[in-house]
N, C-alpha and C positions, 0 to 999 in steps of 0.2 A: 621293208615291209614292217609295219608297226602293229598290226592286229595280232592278238594272241589267240592261238588255236589250241584247244584241248580236245583230243579225240580219245574217248574211253574205249571204244570197241567199233564194230562195223556199223552200228546203228545209233551211236550217241556222240555228239560233239557240241562244244561251246566255242563260239567265236565272239570275242569281246575286246574291249579296250583295256580291260583290267589285267594286271599281273597277278600271279598266284602267290600273293603275299598277304600278310596280316593287314597291313595298311590299306591295300587295295580292296580287300574283301570286307573290311569293317569300317573304314573311314572315308575313302575316296568316293567321288561320284563317277561311276563307270557305267558303260552301256554294253550289253551283249545279248546274244541269242543262244538259246538251247535248241539244238536241232536233233530230231529223232527220225528223220526220213533217211533210210539206208542209202538211197541213190545220191542224195545231197551230201551225206557224210563221206561217201566214197569219192565224190568229185572233190570235196575239200581236201581229203587225204592225198589224192592224186596231184592237185595243185601245189600243195605244200611240199610234197616229195619232189615234184618237178623243179620247184624253186631251190630246194636244198641241194639237188643234184648239180646245180650250177657252181656250187662251191666244192670244197675238198676238205678232207679231214686233216687237221693240223696237229701235229704232236706237241706235247708239252715241251719237249726239248727244242723244237723249232721256235715256239713262242718265247722261251727263255733266251734263245740265241738272238732273236730280234730285239728283245728287251735290252740285252747286253749291248748290241750294236747301237741301239737308240741312245742309251745312256752314255756310251763312249762318244757318240756324235755330239750329244748335248754338252758334255764336258769340254770337248775340243772347241765347240762353238763359243764357249764362254772364255776361253783362253785369250791372251793378248795377241799381239802381232807376231808372236813366235809361230803361229799356226797359219800357213799360207792358204789362200782361198782355193787353190787347185786341189790341195789335200782334202778340204771340206767337200768339194764336188766329187772327188773319188770315193769318199766315205758314203755320200748320199747315193751315188750310183751303185755301190756295193749293197746298200740296204735295199734299193729298188730291185736289184737282181735277186736278192734273198726273198723278197716278197713275191716276185714273179714266179720263182720256183714253187711257191706255195699255192699259186692261183689255180692250178689244175693238177691233173695226174702227172706222174713223172714223165718229163720230156714233152708235155703237151705244149703246143704253140699257141700264140695269140689267135691265130687263124682258127684253130679248132675250138678255142674258148668262145670266139664270136659265133661260130657255127652252132655250138650247143645252145647258146643264148638265143639265137634266131629261132631255132626249133622250139625252144621253150615258149618264147613269145607268140609264135604262130600257133602253138597248141591251144592258146587261149582264144585268139581270133585273128583273122586276116588283117594285115597291116600294110600301109604304104611305107616306103623307105623313109620319108621325112618324118613320119610318126614313130617309126622304129628307132631312129637315131637317138632321140632323148631318152627313150626307155633303156636302151643299151648303155648309154652314158650313165644313167642313174644306177644301174646294176654294177657296172665296171668303171667307176670314175678314174681309177688308176691306169686303165688301158686306153682311156679316151682323153689324151692330153690335148687341150685346145690350143696350146702354144706351138704345136708341131704342124707346119704347113707342107704340103706337097708342092714343090717348086721345080719346074722343068724349064731349062733355058730362060730363067728369069720370069716365067709365067706362073702365077699362083693358081693351083688347081683345087684348093680347099684343104680341109683338115685331113691329115694323114690317117687318123683313126677311121674316118668316114670311108676313105678308100679301102681300108682293110675290111670294114663291114661289107662294102659292096662286093669285094673280092670273095668274101665268105658266102654272100648271097648267090653269086654267080656259080661258085663251086657246088653249092647245094642244088642249084637249078640244073647244072650239068649232070649231077648224079641222079636227078629225078626225085629228089627229096622235097623240093619246093618248086612252085611255079608262080609266075607273075601274070595275073589275070586282071585286066582293066585297071592297072595301076596298083593292085593290092597283091601282096605276097600271100600264098596259101600253102599249107602242107599238102602234099600229094598223098592221096589214099589215107588221110587221117593219121599219118605217122606222128 
């Protein structure tokens, strides 16, 4: 999301391309809207909060730890043949695991992250699965690895992450949270 949203109170908001910086305010060519309709401001606040809820709060220590891991990996990568490729892959996997732990609440699975994202997207509008997939991939590129295929007995069944999204959709449908109507997924009872 690239738009900048500034909400002053329950009845005033600005949605703009401009950052809240001296350069943006005084030198750049930017475009934005001042909104003073309370219902619209409320909807903007709800949309932004819904998008923010897909993420998680990351502590300064966690960021420092990832920076240290990344720097260590960078140093190892530049070393000569003393560093075996399997060690590099183990380091990369360790960093991926660290990032995954930061993706959601403590102990949250990829499945529940996809469920939260589906609910968020359907709160905006009903969507067909083929339209939902690229939106989810844009929000969670690290969870949507296009190189991973689901293969059973030598038969290719598509991308693994898409199967995980479909499993999350089905679980939400089984719980009565969403429903598929004429090819479009809808939130049930405006949840």
